[in-house]
matplotlib code that plots the C-alpha trace (Angstrom):
import matplotlib.pyplot as plt

x = [87.2, 85.3, 82.1, 80.4, 80.8, 79.8, 79.4, 77.1, 75.0, 74.7, 73.4, 70.9, 69.8, 69.3, 67.4, 65.0, 64.5, 63.6, 61.4, 59.4, 59.1, 57.9, 55.3, 54.1, 53.9, 51.8, 49.4, 49.1, 49.4, 51.5, 55.1, 57.0, 60.2, 58.3, 57.0, 60.5, 61.6, 58.8, 59.3, 63.0, 62.1, 59.7, 62.4, 64.8, 62.2, 61.6, 65.3, 65.9, 63.0, 64.2, 67.7, 66.3, 64.2, 67.2, 69.5, 67.0, 66.9, 70.6, 72.6, 72.7, 76.0, 77.1, 79.9, 77.2, 75.7, 77.0, 75.4, 72.1, 72.1, 73.0, 70.2, 67.9, 68.8, 68.0, 64.7, 63.7, 64.8, 62.9, 59.7, 60.1, 60.7, 57.7, 55.4, 56.7, 56.0, 52.5, 51.7, 52.9, 51.0, 47.9, 48.2, 49.5, 46.6, 46.7, 48.7, 50.9, 54.3, 54.8, 53.8, 56.1, 58.9, 58.0, 58.0, 61.3, 63.0, 61.7, 63.0, 66.4, 66.6, 65.7, 68.3, 71.0, 70.3, 70.4, 73.7, 75.5, 74.3, 75.5, 78.9, 79.4, 78.4, 80.3, 83.4, 83.4, 82.7, 80.8, 77.2, 76.3, 73.0, 71.8, 71.6, 69.0, 66.8, 67.2, 66.5, 63.3, 62.1, 62.7, 60.8, 57.8, 57.7, 57.9, 54.2, 53.2, 55.1, 53.5, 50.0, 50.7, 52.1, 49.5, 46.3, 46.8, 48.1, 49.9, 53.3, 53.4, 54.6, 58.4, 60.2, 63.2, 65.4, 64.2, 64.6, 68.2, 69.1, 67.8, 69.6, 72.9, 72.6, 72.1, 75.1, 77.3, 76.1, 77.0, 80.4, 81.0, 80.0, 82.5, 85.3, 84.6, 83.5, 87.1, 87.2, 84.6, 86.9, 88.0, 84.4, 83.3, 84.2, 84.7, 86.8, 84.5, 81.7, 83.5, 84.0, 80.3, 79.1, 81.3, 79.7, 76.3, 77.0, 78.3, 75.1, 73.1, 75.2, 74.6, 70.8, 70.9, 72.7, 70.0, 67.4, 69.3, 69.9, 67.0, 64.4, 62.1, 60.7, 57.3, 54.9, 52.1, 51.7, 51.0, 54.3, 54.9, 57.6, 59.8, 59.1, 62.6, 64.4, 62.0, 62.7, 66.4, 66.1, 64.1, 66.6, 69.5, 67.6, 66.9, 70.5, 71.6, 68.9, 69.8, 73.3, 71.9, 69.6, 72.4, 74.8, 72.1, 71.4, 75.2, 75.7, 72.6, 73.5, 77.2, 77.4, 74.0, 72.9, 75.7, 78.5, 76.6, 75.5, 79.0, 80.4, 77.7, 78.6, 82.3, 81.4, 79.3, 82.3, 84.6, 82.0, 81.6, 85.4, 85.5, 82.7, 84.5, 87.7, 85.6, 84.0, 87.5, 88.6, 85.6, 86.2, 89.8, 88.8, 86.2, 88.9, 91.3, 88.7, 87.8, 91.5, 92.3, 89.1, 90.5, 93.9, 92.4, 90.1, 93.1, 95.1, 92.3, 91.9, 95.5, 96.2, 98.0, 95.4, 91.7, 89.5, 85.7, 83.5, 80.0, 77.0, 74.5, 76.6, 75.8, 78.9, 79.4, 83.1, 85.8, 89.3, 91.2, 92.8, 89.3, 88.5, 91.7, 91.1, 87.7, 88.7, 86.0, 86.1, 84.2, 83.0, 79.3, 79.4, 79.9, 78.5, 75.3, 76.0, 75.8, 79.3, 78.2, 77.6, 81.4, 81.9, 82.2, 78.8, 80.1, 81.8, 78.9, 76.9, 80.0, 81.0, 77.5, 77.6, 81.1, 79.9, 76.8, 79.0, 81.4, 78.5, 76.9, 80.1, 81.0, 84.6, 86.9, 89.0, 88.7, 90.5, 88.5, 90.0, 87.6, 87.3, 86.0, 84.2, 82.7, 82.6, 84.0, 87.0, 87.9, 90.7, 91.6, 92.0, 92.3, 89.8, 90.6, 87.3, 86.8, 84.1, 84.0, 81.1, 80.4, 77.4, 75.9, 76.2, 78.4, 80.4, 82.2, 85.7, 87.2, 90.8, 91.3, 94.6, 94.8, 96.8, 98.7, 99.6, 100.7, 102.9, 104.4, 105.0, 106.7, 108.9, 109.8, 110.7, 112.9, 114.5, 115.3, 116.7, 118.8, 120.0, 120.9, 122.8, 124.6, 125.5, 127.0, 128.7, 130.2, 131.5, 133.0, 134.6, 136.2, 137.5, 138.9, 140.4, 142.1, 143.5, 144.6, 146.2, 147.8, 149.9, 151.8, 152.2, 153.7, 156.0, 157.2, 157.7, 159.7, 161.8, 162.6, 163.7, 166.0, 167.3, 168.1, 170.1, 172.0, 172.9, 174.1, 176.3, 177.5, 176.0, 174.8, 174.6, 170.8, 169.6, 168.3, 166.6, 164.8, 163.9, 162.3, 160.3, 159.2, 158.2, 156.2, 154.2, 153.7, 152.3, 149.9, 148.8, 148.3, 146.4, 144.1, 143.5, 142.8, 140.4, 138.4, 138.3, 137.3, 134.7, 133.1, 133.1, 131.6, 128.9, 128.0, 128.6, 131.4, 134.0, 134.8, 134.9, 136.8, 136.2, 138.5, 138.4, 141.4, 142.7, 141.5, 143.7, 146.9, 145.9, 144.9, 148.2, 150.3, 148.5, 148.9, 152.6, 153.2, 152.3, 154.3, 157.2, 154.9, 153.3, 156.7, 157.6, 154.6, 155.6, 152.5, 152.6, 150.7, 149.7, 148.1, 146.2, 143.8, 141.6, 142.2, 145.1, 142.9, 139.5, 138.4, 136.3, 135.3, 136.7, 138.5, 142.1, 142.9, 139.9, 140.5, 144.0, 142.5, 140.0, 142.5, 145.1, 142.7, 141.4, 145.0, 146.0, 143.2, 144.1, 147.6, 146.6, 144.0, 145.9, 147.8, 151.6, 152.7, 149.3, 148.3, 146.6, 145.3, 144.1, 142.1, 140.6, 137.7, 135.8, 132.0, 130.1, 129.4, 131.1, 134.6, 135.1, 138.1, 138.5, 140.9, 141.1, 143.1, 143.7, 143.2, 141.2, 137.8, 134.7, 131.9, 128.6, 126.9, 129.5, 129.4, 126.3, 127.9, 131.5, 131.0, 129.6, 131.7, 134.3, 133.4, 136.6, 137.7, 139.5, 141.2, 144.3, 145.4, 145.6, 149.0, 148.3, 145.7, 145.4, 143.0, 140.4, 137.6, 136.9, 138.6, 136.0, 133.2, 135.2, 135.8, 132.0, 131.1, 133.9, 132.7, 129.2, 130.4, 132.1, 128.8, 130.3, 129.5, 131.4, 130.6, 132.2, 132.2, 134.0, 134.4, 136.0, 139.6, 139.4, 139.7, 137.8, 136.9, 136.3, 134.7, 134.7, 132.3, 132.5, 130.8, 132.8, 133.2, 130.9, 133.8, 136.4, 138.5, 139.3, 142.8, 143.1, 144.0, 147.6, 148.1, 151.3, 150.0, 153.4, 153.6, 151.8, 151.3, 154.4, 153.4, 149.9, 151.2, 153.4, 150.5, 148.1, 150.6, 152.0, 150.6, 152.3, 155.9]
y = [147.7, 150.9, 150.6, 153.4, 155.5, 158.9, 160.7, 158.1, 157.9, 161.7, 162.0, 159.2, 160.9, 164.3, 162.7, 161.0, 164.1, 166.2, 163.4, 163.5, 167.4, 167.1, 164.6, 166.8, 169.8, 167.8, 166.8, 170.1, 172.4, 174.6, 174.5, 176.8, 176.7, 175.6, 172.5, 171.6, 171.9, 169.7, 167.1, 166.9, 166.4, 163.6, 162.0, 162.3, 160.5, 157.7, 157.1, 157.0, 154.6, 152.4, 152.4, 151.3, 148.5, 147.3, 147.2, 144.9, 142.6, 142.6, 143.2, 140.1, 139.9, 141.6, 143.4, 145.2, 146.7, 150.2, 150.3, 149.1, 151.9, 154.5, 153.2, 153.4, 157.1, 157.7, 155.9, 158.0, 161.2, 160.2, 159.8, 163.3, 164.8, 163.0, 164.1, 167.7, 167.6, 166.1, 168.8, 171.6, 170.4, 170.1, 173.7, 175.7, 178.2, 178.7, 180.8, 178.0, 179.6, 179.1, 175.5, 174.9, 176.4, 174.1, 171.0, 172.1, 172.5, 169.1, 167.5, 169.2, 168.3, 164.7, 164.4, 166.2, 164.0, 160.8, 161.7, 162.8, 159.6, 157.5, 159.1, 159.1, 155.5, 154.0, 156.1, 154.7, 151.1, 150.5, 149.3, 149.8, 148.1, 151.2, 153.2, 150.9, 151.4, 155.2, 155.4, 153.2, 155.5, 158.6, 157.0, 156.3, 159.9, 161.6, 160.9, 162.1, 165.3, 165.9, 165.4, 167.8, 170.4, 170.1, 169.4, 171.4, 174.7, 173.1, 174.5, 178.3, 180.4, 180.2, 183.6, 184.1, 184.2, 180.7, 179.4, 180.7, 179.1, 175.7, 176.1, 177.0, 173.9, 171.8, 173.5, 172.4, 168.9, 168.7, 170.3, 167.5, 164.9, 166.3, 166.3, 162.7, 161.0, 159.9, 157.5, 155.4, 155.0, 151.4, 150.3, 151.4, 149.1, 152.1, 155.2, 157.4, 156.9, 159.1, 161.8, 161.7, 161.9, 165.0, 166.7, 165.7, 167.3, 170.4, 170.7, 170.4, 173.1, 175.5, 174.7, 175.7, 178.9, 179.6, 179.1, 181.5, 184.3, 183.9, 182.1, 179.3, 179.0, 180.6, 178.6, 181.2, 184.7, 186.5, 188.4, 189.5, 191.9, 188.9, 186.9, 187.5, 186.4, 183.5, 182.3, 182.8, 180.7, 178.1, 177.9, 177.5, 174.8, 173.0, 172.9, 171.8, 169.1, 168.0, 167.4, 165.7, 163.5, 162.5, 161.6, 159.4, 157.9, 157.3, 155.7, 153.7, 152.1, 151.9, 150.6, 149.2, 147.7, 147.3, 146.3, 143.3, 142.2, 142.6, 140.6, 138.1, 137.9, 137.3, 134.9, 133.0, 133.1, 131.8, 129.1, 128.2, 127.9, 125.8, 123.7, 123.2, 122.2, 119.8, 118.3, 117.8, 116.2, 114.0, 113.0, 112.3, 110.3, 108.4, 107.7, 106.5, 104.4, 102.8, 102.3, 100.8, 98.7, 97.2, 96.6, 95.0, 92.8, 91.7, 91.2, 89.0, 87.2, 86.2, 85.5, 82.1, 81.1, 80.5, 83.5, 83.1, 86.1, 85.3, 87.1, 85.1, 82.1, 82.8, 83.0, 86.4, 86.3, 83.6, 84.1, 82.2, 79.8, 78.6, 77.9, 76.0, 74.0, 72.9, 72.7, 75.1, 77.0, 80.1, 81.6, 81.3, 77.7, 78.6, 82.1, 82.1, 78.6, 78.1, 77.7, 74.5, 72.9, 72.9, 70.7, 66.9, 65.4, 63.4, 66.6, 69.0, 68.6, 69.2, 72.1, 73.8, 73.5, 75.0, 77.9, 78.5, 78.6, 81.1, 83.3, 83.2, 84.1, 86.7, 85.6, 87.9, 85.1, 81.3, 78.3, 75.4, 72.1, 70.2, 68.4, 70.1, 68.3, 69.9, 69.3, 65.8, 67.2, 66.4, 67.7, 68.3, 72.0, 74.6, 77.5, 80.7, 82.6, 86.2, 88.8, 92.3, 94.8, 97.2, 99.5, 97.6, 94.3, 91.5, 89.6, 86.3, 86.1, 82.6, 81.9, 78.3, 76.5, 72.9, 70.7, 69.3, 72.8, 73.7, 70.6, 71.5, 75.1, 73.9, 71.5, 74.3, 76.5, 73.8, 73.3, 76.9, 77.0, 73.9, 75.5, 78.6, 76.5, 74.6, 77.8, 79.2, 75.9, 75.9, 79.4, 78.4, 75.2, 77.2, 79.8, 77.1, 75.1, 78.1, 79.1, 75.6, 74.7, 78.1, 77.9, 74.7, 75.5, 78.9, 77.2, 74.6, 77.2, 79.5, 76.6, 75.5, 79.0, 79.1, 75.6, 76.9, 79.8, 77.6, 75.2, 78.0, 79.2, 75.6, 75.7, 72.1, 72.1, 72.9, 70.7, 68.0, 70.5, 72.2, 68.8, 67.9, 71.1, 70.4, 66.8, 68.1, 70.5, 67.8, 65.7, 68.5, 68.7, 65.0, 65.0, 67.8, 65.9, 62.7, 64.5, 66.0, 62.6, 60.7, 63.3, 63.0, 59.2, 59.3, 61.6, 59.1, 56.0, 54.7, 54.1, 50.4, 49.2, 46.0, 45.2, 42.9, 41.8, 43.4, 44.6, 48.2, 49.0, 48.1, 49.9, 53.1, 53.0, 52.6, 55.5, 57.7, 57.0, 57.8, 61.5, 62.1, 63.7, 66.1, 67.0, 67.7, 70.1, 72.2, 71.6, 69.4, 66.3, 63.2, 60.4, 57.1, 55.0, 52.0, 50.2, 46.8, 45.6, 43.7, 44.8, 43.5, 45.3, 44.7, 47.7, 48.7, 49.4, 51.8, 53.9, 53.7, 55.1, 57.8, 58.7, 58.8, 60.7, 63.4, 63.7, 63.8, 66.3, 68.7, 68.2, 69.4, 72.2, 73.7, 73.2, 75.8, 76.0, 73.6, 71.9, 68.2, 65.5, 62.4, 59.3, 56.9, 53.6, 52.6, 49.3, 49.8, 46.5, 45.9, 49.0, 50.6, 54.3, 56.1, 59.5, 62.1, 64.9, 68.1, 71.3, 73.5, 76.6, 74.7, 75.0, 77.5, 75.9, 77.4, 75.7, 72.2, 71.2, 72.3, 71.1, 68.0, 70.0, 70.0, 72.9, 74.0, 75.4, 76.7, 79.9, 81.3, 83.5, 81.4, 78.1, 76.6, 76.0, 78.2, 76.5, 73.8, 73.0, 72.2, 68.9, 66.5, 66.2, 65.7, 62.7, 61.5, 61.6, 59.7, 57.1, 56.5, 56.1, 53.7, 51.6, 51.5, 53.7, 56.9, 60.1, 62.8, 66.1, 67.9, 71.3, 74.4, 77.6, 78.1, 74.8, 72.1, 69.5, 65.9, 63.7, 60.4, 57.4, 54.6, 51.2, 47.9, 45.0, 41.9, 39.1, 36.7, 38.5, 35.3, 34.6, 35.2, 38.6, 38.6, 39.5, 42.9, 45.0, 48.4, 50.1, 49.1, 52.2, 54.2, 56.3, 57.5, 58.2, 60.1, 62.3, 63.0, 63.8, 65.9, 67.7, 71.1, 70.8, 71.9]
z = [77.1, 78.1, 80.1, 78.3, 75.2, 76.6, 73.3, 71.8, 75.0, 75.3, 71.8, 72.4, 75.7, 74.1, 71.2, 73.6, 75.6, 72.5, 71.2, 74.5, 74.4, 70.8, 71.8, 74.7, 72.3, 69.8, 72.5, 74.4, 71.3, 73.6, 74.9, 77.1, 79.2, 82.3, 80.6, 79.5, 83.1, 84.4, 81.7, 82.6, 86.3, 85.4, 83.2, 86.1, 88.3, 85.8, 85.3, 89.1, 89.7, 86.8, 88.3, 91.7, 90.1, 88.0, 91.0, 92.8, 89.7, 88.7, 91.8, 94.0, 95.8, 99.0, 97.0, 95.0, 98.2, 97.6, 94.1, 95.6, 98.2, 95.5, 93.4, 96.4, 96.7, 93.0, 93.5, 96.5, 94.8, 91.7, 93.9, 95.2, 91.7, 90.2, 93.1, 92.7, 88.9, 89.4, 92.0, 89.7, 86.7, 88.8, 90.2, 87.2, 87.4, 91.2, 93.6, 95.1, 95.2, 98.9, 98.8, 95.8, 97.9, 100.8, 98.5, 96.9, 100.3, 101.4, 98.2, 98.5, 102.2, 101.5, 98.8, 100.8, 103.9, 101.9, 100.1, 103.3, 105.2, 102.2, 102.1, 105.9, 106.5, 103.6, 104.3, 107.9, 106.6, 109.8, 110.2, 106.6, 107.1, 109.1, 105.9, 104.5, 107.6, 107.5, 103.8, 104.2, 107.0, 104.8, 101.9, 104.2, 105.5, 102.1, 101.2, 104.7, 104.3, 100.8, 102.3, 105.1, 102.7, 99.9, 101.9, 105.0, 106.2, 109.1, 107.8, 107.9, 105.0, 104.7, 104.4, 102.3, 105.5, 106.6, 103.0, 102.8, 106.2, 105.0, 101.7, 103.5, 105.6, 102.5, 100.9, 103.8, 103.5, 99.8, 100.5, 103.1, 100.5, 97.9, 100.5, 101.7, 98.5, 97.6, 100.5, 98.6, 95.7, 96.5, 97.0, 93.5, 90.6, 88.3, 89.2, 87.0, 89.5, 92.0, 89.4, 88.3, 91.9, 92.5, 89.4, 90.7, 94.1, 92.4, 90.3, 93.6, 95.1, 92.2, 92.4, 96.0, 95.1, 92.6, 95.4, 97.6, 95.1, 92.5, 94.6, 93.5, 90.0, 89.8, 87.6, 87.6, 86.1, 89.4, 89.4, 85.8, 86.8, 87.7, 84.6, 83.1, 86.3, 86.7, 83.1, 83.6, 86.8, 85.1, 82.2, 84.7, 86.6, 83.3, 82.5, 86.0, 86.2, 82.7, 83.9, 87.0, 85.0, 82.6, 85.4, 87.0, 83.6, 83.1, 86.6, 86.1, 82.8, 83.3, 86.9, 87.8, 84.5, 82.1, 84.6, 86.1, 82.7, 81.4, 84.3, 83.8, 80.1, 80.9, 83.6, 81.1, 78.7, 81.5, 82.4, 78.7, 78.4, 81.6, 80.3, 77.0, 78.9, 81.1, 78.0, 76.5, 79.8, 79.9, 76.2, 77.1, 80.2, 78.1, 75.5, 78.1, 79.8, 76.5, 75.7, 79.1, 78.8, 75.6, 77.3, 80.4, 78.2, 76.2, 79.3, 80.8, 77.5, 77.4, 81.1, 81.6, 84.1, 83.3, 84.2, 84.6, 85.6, 86.6, 88.1, 90.2, 89.1, 85.4, 83.3, 81.7, 80.6, 79.9, 78.6, 76.0, 78.6, 79.6, 76.0, 75.7, 78.8, 77.7, 74.0, 72.9, 69.6, 70.8, 74.1, 72.9, 73.9, 77.5, 78.1, 80.2, 81.5, 85.3, 86.6, 88.4, 84.9, 84.4, 87.5, 87.4, 88.3, 91.3, 92.7, 91.9, 95.1, 97.3, 95.1, 95.4, 99.2, 99.2, 97.0, 99.2, 102.3, 100.7, 99.5, 102.9, 104.8, 102.1, 102.1, 100.1, 98.6, 98.8, 97.2, 96.0, 94.8, 92.4, 89.1, 86.0, 83.3, 80.2, 76.5, 77.0, 78.8, 82.4, 84.5, 88.2, 89.0, 91.7, 91.7, 93.4, 93.9, 95.0, 94.7, 93.2, 93.6, 90.7, 90.7, 93.6, 91.6, 93.0, 90.5, 91.1, 89.7, 89.4, 88.6, 87.4, 87.2, 86.0, 88.4, 85.4, 84.2, 87.7, 87.9, 84.5, 85.7, 88.8, 86.8, 84.5, 87.5, 88.9, 85.5, 85.3, 88.8, 88.0, 84.8, 86.9, 89.4, 86.7, 85.0, 88.2, 88.9, 85.4, 85.9, 89.3, 87.7, 84.9, 87.4, 89.7, 86.9, 85.4, 88.8, 89.9, 86.5, 86.1, 89.3, 88.7, 85.0, 85.9, 88.4, 85.9, 83.2, 85.5, 86.7, 83.1, 82.3, 85.3, 84.3, 80.8, 82.3, 84.6, 81.8, 79.7, 82.6, 83.3, 86.8, 87.4, 91.1, 91.4, 88.6, 90.9, 93.2, 90.2, 88.8, 92.1, 91.9, 88.4, 89.4, 92.3, 90.1, 87.5, 90.3, 91.1, 87.6, 87.4, 90.7, 89.4, 86.2, 88.0, 90.4, 87.5, 85.6, 88.8, 89.7, 86.2, 86.5, 89.9, 88.7, 86.0, 88.3, 86.1, 88.8, 89.3, 92.9, 93.8, 97.4, 99.4, 103.0, 104.7, 108.0, 108.0, 111.1, 109.3, 106.1, 108.0, 110.0, 106.8, 105.1, 108.2, 108.5, 104.9, 105.3, 108.5, 106.6, 104.8, 108.1, 109.8, 107.1, 108.2, 111.9, 112.5, 114.7, 113.4, 115.9, 115.1, 117.6, 117.5, 120.0, 118.2, 116.2, 113.7, 112.4, 109.1, 106.5, 102.9, 101.0, 97.9, 99.1, 96.2, 97.0, 100.7, 100.2, 98.1, 100.8, 103.7, 101.8, 100.8, 104.4, 105.8, 103.1, 104.1, 107.8, 107.0, 104.7, 106.9, 110.1, 112.1, 112.6, 115.4, 115.2, 115.8, 113.8, 115.6, 113.6, 115.8, 114.8, 117.0, 117.4, 117.6, 117.6, 113.9, 112.6, 112.5, 113.2, 111.8, 113.3, 111.8, 114.4, 113.6, 115.6, 112.5, 111.6, 111.7, 109.5, 110.1, 111.0, 107.9, 105.7, 107.1, 105.1, 101.9, 102.5, 100.4, 97.4, 94.3, 94.1, 97.7, 99.2, 102.6, 102.5, 105.6, 106.1, 109.1, 107.1, 106.4, 102.7, 101.0, 97.6, 96.5, 93.9, 96.2, 94.4, 96.8, 99.5, 97.0, 95.6, 99.1, 99.8, 96.6, 97.2, 100.8, 99.5, 96.9, 99.7, 101.6, 104.3, 106.0, 106.5, 109.1, 110.0, 113.3, 113.6, 115.5, 114.2, 115.5, 117.5, 114.9, 112.9, 113.3, 110.2, 111.0, 108.5, 109.3, 107.6, 108.3, 109.7, 107.6, 108.7, 109.4, 111.6, 112.2, 108.6, 107.2, 105.4, 101.7, 101.2, 99.6, 99.4, 100.4, 99.9, 96.2, 94.9, 98.1, 97.8, 94.4, 95.5, 98.5, 96.3, 94.1, 96.9, 98.8, 95.8, 96.8, 100.2, 99.8]

ax = plt.figure().add_subplot(projection="3d")
ax.plot(x, y, z, "-o")
ax.set_aspect("equal")
plt.show()
């Protein structure tokens, strides 16, 4: 966008100038070329003063300093031009040519000095503020010079030689300005300003040449013989001053008036756009605030805990849970009530003291246990109270949880945890069952296939050996099935216990001796020892066999090659200790507490036998408990394990033991229990 349409403004300026001349002609009834020259000088002065005044009004930033100083020059020049025009109009009929020359030289000198100072200081960009001081001093001395010239004869008549010297000095100054003005290019907003200033300086140079060769304009008729030259000089000066006035007018309106207003206009447009964007952001923020307010209100309304918000203990907000706790249809029945009104009467005094103490100490969060009673509803609850300050107002926020609801919640959590444990246990059971059943079934199936091939070939030598292998794995399957059945029965307390008073030393020895052959196959030595030959206990012999065989089986499976197993029966006052000590791989300390859990298995690459369902010891623990006994385990990794069984002695140790043939079913039970030991 262009700052100025030169053609349009030139036409307007010429029109205004002709209009002023026409007005003067109408008033004076006379018009000559000298009047036109003086009117043009006055217009120049008016425009310059107007530019200076507008610069003070419109230019406010430090970046506009160069335009302010340029407008100051126009203002000072305008003062000299107006003073000159006033003096000439006042002395048209007098012989004042020498004084007019003096005034003209002063005007030209002031203008040339101001312009060269302006160009020099701004081209150096150093101590620009000095120009203001110098310009102000010059402006003060102009009226003094005019008084000295017009009222006194203190200045002698100036000859043409002196006049030409001064004009030559002024010419050099303007030539310097033309050469240096380009250095100010970056300081002006518009590059056209430099061009206009150069034209203005050229006009001043031509005027000075007119002064040198044609002299000053004579405004009287004292020298008629020079009238043609005088008129020619006046016409030339009119033309040059017209260009000067128009350039000042252009710079004034383009750079001093229009540019700041244009910048202000676009700044206002930018600010309006920013304001519009800010309004949109504010509207968006307000919308979001309203949106989140609704969300937070709904969130508070539907919280599982009761929420009460109060100010100065007056209830302002309650959520749906509070209405449900007090069986209220609407919040109108509780809003504006004092929160103490909801407390049970007998607890109210204590509650108020607690609240006062909390308010006094300004605690951020406190837990209060109390009873609530309102609308014929009473319940024990826990109130968590904290404080929030909004707009210098403190609000009390109470979170109420009924003890009954809390208990239900904890029960629900425990139930979920139990379900999770049961789910994991079920997965482990299925995994263990599939693994434990798969191994013997695969062995049996493979053995049967080999048997079929041997029968087809007529090779009957290994039939007994393969039958033994099939029988062993069938025993493993039977043992697994029995363990699962017994485990389920024990879980439901459906196992029948038939206690008899028997010699536990004899039974323990027989059971221990029955597994020696299985232990020898794994290069493990078994030793039995007892402090007494006869110690009587009331036990179920079948279950005792089951217990001991399982413990001995584990002692063999989790032992080391060339290891030892010691079974020792100890007499301890009213109790009998049966210790099974092995030199096996041991049990980590963090596993001892869970070793009796169902399906808990020990896995170690150093064990003799690495298979097992993990159900045996859990059955052992339940069977020992069913016999009113105790079982303890002490172990150290890589050093061995000690399993101790503790049973109470029978009250009558001298009585004859009941006869029982322990070997009747023991061999079959040993084969079943040791079926996974080859």
